[in-house]
C-alpha positions, -999 to 999 in steps of 0.1 A, spaced: 110 -432 -104 92 -466 -105 96 -493 -78 83 -528 -74 71 -534 -39 50 -558 -18 21 -543 2 24 -551 39 -9 -537 51 -36 -511 44 -36 -482 68 -67 -464 80 -79 -444 51 -72 -473 27 -37 -467 13 -14 -497 8 18 -495 29 51 -510 22 88 -501 28 115 -492 3 150 -505 4 162 -474 23 136 -481 50 112 -453 42 75 -460 43 57 -459 9 20 -453 6 3 -466 -25 -35 -458 -29 -54 -486 -47 -29 -514 -37 -39 -540 -11 -23 -562 15 -3 -591 1 -1 -576 -35 31 -570 -54 28 -539 -74 48 -515 -96 43 -479 -83 56 -445 -94 69 -423 -67 52 -389 -70 62 -372 -37 92 -377 -14 95 -368 22 123 -375 47 106 -405 62 80 -415 37 70 -413 1 37 -413 -18 34 -433 -49 9 -439 -77 -2 -475 -86 11 -484 -121 6 -521 -123 -5 -551 -102 23 -576 -106 9 -603 -83 -22 -605 -62 -33 -630 -36 -70 -633 -43 -80 -601 -25 -96 -586 -56 -133 -589 -63 -149 -593 -97 -158 -560 -113 -193 -548 -102 -211 -528 -129 -228 -507 -102 -194 -493 -92 -173 -467 -111 -139 -477 -124 -113 -483 -96 -94 -452 -104 -126 -431 -99 -140 -451 -70 -110 -445 -48 -110 -408 -55 -146 -404 -43 -141 -424 -11 -149 -460 -23 -114 -471 -14 -123 -508 -9 -145 -511 -40 -118 -533 -58 -116 -560 -31 -138 -588 -17 -159 -579 13 -141 -605 34 -108 -587 26 -123 -553 35 -135 -566 69 -101 -582 76 -83 -550 67 -105 -529 90 -102 -555 118 -64 -553 116 -65 -515 116 -86 -514 147 -64 -539 165 -34 -519 157 -50 -487 171 -60 -505 203 -25 -519 207 -14 -483 214 -36 -483 245 -35 -519 257 0 -528 245 -14 -563 237 -39 -577 213 -74 -567 222 -99 -594 210 -127 -578 191 -159 -589 173 -166 -578 137 -202 -571 126 -204 -569 88 -231 -551 69 -260 -571 53 -256 -549 22 -223 -536 9 -240 -513 -16 -273 -495 -17 -273 -490 21 -272 -453 26 -303 -434 36 -286 -401 35 -262 -387 9 -246 -352 3 -238 -342 -32 -222 -312 -48 -230 -293 -80 -205 -280 -106 -208 -267 -141 -187 -288 -165 -186 -286 -203 -216 -263 -205 -239 -284 -182 -245 -289 -145 -234 -321 -129 -244 -336 -95 -222 -360 -75 -193 -365 -51 -161 -344 -50 -131 -364 -61 -97 -361 -43 -73 -345 -47 -86 -322 -74 -120 -316 -58 -138 -319 -91 -173 -332 -90 -178 -367 -104 -213 -369 -119 -235 -396 -103 -266 -404 -124 -270 -434 -101 -252 -438 -67 -240 -473 -58 -241 -464 -21 -275 -448 -20 -306 -469 -12 -330 -478 -40 -355 -451 -31 -329 -423 -34 -317 -437 -67 -352 -438 -80 -357 -401 -71 -323 -389 -84 -336 -380 -120 -363 -358 -105 -340 -343 -79 -314 -335 -106 -340 -318 -128 -352 -297 -98 -317 -286 -89 -308 -277 -125 -340 -256 -127 -330 -238 -95 -295 -232 -109 -306 -220 -144 -341 -206 -142 -361 -179 -124 -349 -148 -106 -312 -141 -105 -313 -140 -67 -327 -176 -66 -300 -188 -90 -272 -172 -71 -285 -186 -38 -287 -221 -54 -251 -218 -67 -238 -205 -33 -255 -234 -14 -235 -260 -34 -242 -290 -12 -274 -311 -19 -287 -333 9 -309 -362 1 -325 -383 29 -349 -412 29 -369 -428 57 -396 -455 55 -421 -431 70 -412 -399 53 -400 -411 19 -373 -391 0 -366 -354 10 -340 -332 -4 -327 -297 -1 -300 -273 -12 -278 -259 16 -295 -258 50 -327 -278 55 -361 -261 61 -363 -253 98 -397 -270 101 -385 -303 86 -387 -333 109 -379 -369 99 -388 -402 115 -360 -428 118 -360 -463 132 -335 -480 155 -339 -511 177 -376 -513 170 -382 -477 180 -392 -446 161 -372 -414 166 -380 -379 155 -350 -362 139 -346 -326 127 -336 -322 91 -300 -312 102 -299 -338 129 -275 -367 130 -287 -403 125 -268 -434 114 -269 -435 75 -269 -473 74 -303 -484 89 -295 -521 92 -261 -517 109 -273 -487 129 -301 -509 143 -276 -536 153 -254 -509 170 -284 -495 190 -293 -530 201 -257 -538 212 -256 -506 233 -289 -516 250 -276 -550 257 -243 -537 271 -262 -514 294 -286 -543 305 -256 -565 314 -245 -540 341 -278 -523 349 -282 -539 383 -250 -521 395 -255 -490 373 -292 -484 364 -290 -447 357 -278 -434 323 -257 -404 315 -258 -400 278 -231 -376 265 -232 -362 230 -267 -378 229 -281 -364 197 -318 -371 196 -315 -396 225 -312 -429 206 -289 -448 229 -302 -436 262 -338 -441 253 -332 -476 238 -316 -485 271 -343 -472 294 -375 -478 275 -388 -511 290 -359 -513 315 -367 -531 347 -382 -508 373 -368 -518 407 -367 -500 440 -345 -474 423 -362 -464 390 -335 -457 364 -330 -421 354 -317 -407 321 -298 -375 316 -286 -365 281 -263 -336 271 -261 -324 235 -250 -291 219 -275 -291 190 -307 -272 200 -329 -290 174 -316 -324 185 -323 -317 222 -358 -306 214 -363 -338 194 -348 -359 222 -374 -345 246 -402 -353 223 -388 -388 217 -387 -394 255 -422 -382 260 -435 -404 231 -417 -435 246 -429 -428 282 -393 -425 295 -386 -399 322 -355 -380 310 -338 -347 312 -320 -334 281 -298 -303 282 -286 -282 254 -249 -276 263 -214 -284 252 -204 -314 273 -169 -300 280 -184 -268 293 -210 -284 316 -189 -309 336 -194 -290 368 -232 -295 366 -232 -331 353 -235 -360 378 -218 -393 370 -221 -413 402 -214 -448 413 -248 -459 400 -244 -445 366 -237 -461 332 -221 -435 310 -226 -435 273 -205 -413 250 -210 -409 213 -189 -379 203 -184 -366 167 -154 -377 146 -131 -354 166 -137 -374 197 -145 -360 232 -135 -324 241 -100 -324 257 -112 -320 293 -139 -348 292 -118 -380 292 -99 -370 324 -131 -360 341 -147 -393 332 -117 -412 344 -121 -396 378 -158 -404 382 -170 -435 402 -192 -447 374 -186 -484 371 -194 -488 334 -187 -466 303 -200 -474 268 -181 -455 241 -194 -454 205 -168 -440 181 -167 -432 143 -130 -426 143 -104 -450 157 -77 -424 160 -96 -401 183 -110 -432 201 -76 -444 212 -66 -409 221 -95 -408 245 -91 -444 257 -55 -436 267 -68 -413 294 -98 -435 303 -75 -465 307 -59 -450 338 -90 -461 358 -111 -482 333 -104 -516 317 -115 -525 282 -140 -553 285 -155 -556 251 -148 -542 216 -170 -546 185 -164 -532 150 -195 -523 132 -190 -519 94 -214 -490 91 -198 -477 58 -189 -507 35 -166 -500 6 -153 -468 23 -125 -464 48 -147 -457 78 -163 -479 104 -179 -476 139 -165 -490 171 -183 -499 203 -161 -502 234 -174 -513 268 -152 -503 297 -155 -512 334 -139 -494 364 -109 -512 377 -112 -525 412 -98 -501 436 -93 -474 409 -96 -438 420 -130 -425 411 -137 -392 428 -165 -386 453 -193 -412 455 -226 -401 442 
């Protein structure tokens, strides 16, 4: 069945959304807000349907001129480049609308937010993860396409930085050698590993590995004018330019309230980026600011300690799950709390615990708006949203980062003073 519909908006993930005559929601991947399209219904549910884009009947200037660096739109969308067909201004507006809709669920009103775009919409990633697959008698290297999970060969990657693209031919040759030559055990191990990680830093150049990284591998990343040691399997923002702006924004948010809350509790701290950016060079008054970080990754905690020592910041970092260590964590009336959880958000017991602390300021860095608003719904019982900024860390894809600054409401319950 084919229908002609007008797209009302793009939901998080990129699909165009419209409504059919019977009121059901219809999702159309590859169609964008304001466009009238013909779509073939491919799956029907009680309250919604999924459709395939057949033809663009009318568009409102949202489409960009074809970029030769990008794969065709039908391929781009299947490997995650859902906004490849549209102008960058359109992409930013779509993401802004999505975040505003998410925040409405918490605030029940429009929450003003700032949008920070990326200096580069392509060629920005300093880390990529590819997969290998044998197709037509040869091995290919690239991203898995949805929904069939077949690997799309990427001789050149439009998202990867220039240094990674320059190294790809040699990397490809090395991987094919591991997959096809030498001892059988080596070939089987290479096939089992599947994922190929490639990382670049200005200090270390290009490094790559199959499966898990070498245990001894340590990289050196930069943020907010500072150099951080990062283990090979450690997390660091993949867009250096936007990651730098995010780190600076967190530091400035801390500085704006540091007189009242000079100490920092950095939860899900990774290698210590945000806390160390806040405290290195911070004013040393009668009460020197203290930094405590909590992170479950052993390698990341070891790196955080080395980073603090190199920067001359007195800090304590603990290797624990945040949700399992709340009885030992101090978040007092003089603490700024920073949280940067993984995509799944904070552990279920953490938002309520934070809501009941007397800490006057909380800085939340999120890579998933759905789990962000879930956590904010609990935090909003005692905190008020003061500032929201969308950082487009991942141009041309569905994802983005959000920075939320919250302040304790006057008179809100906050547990024992500390």
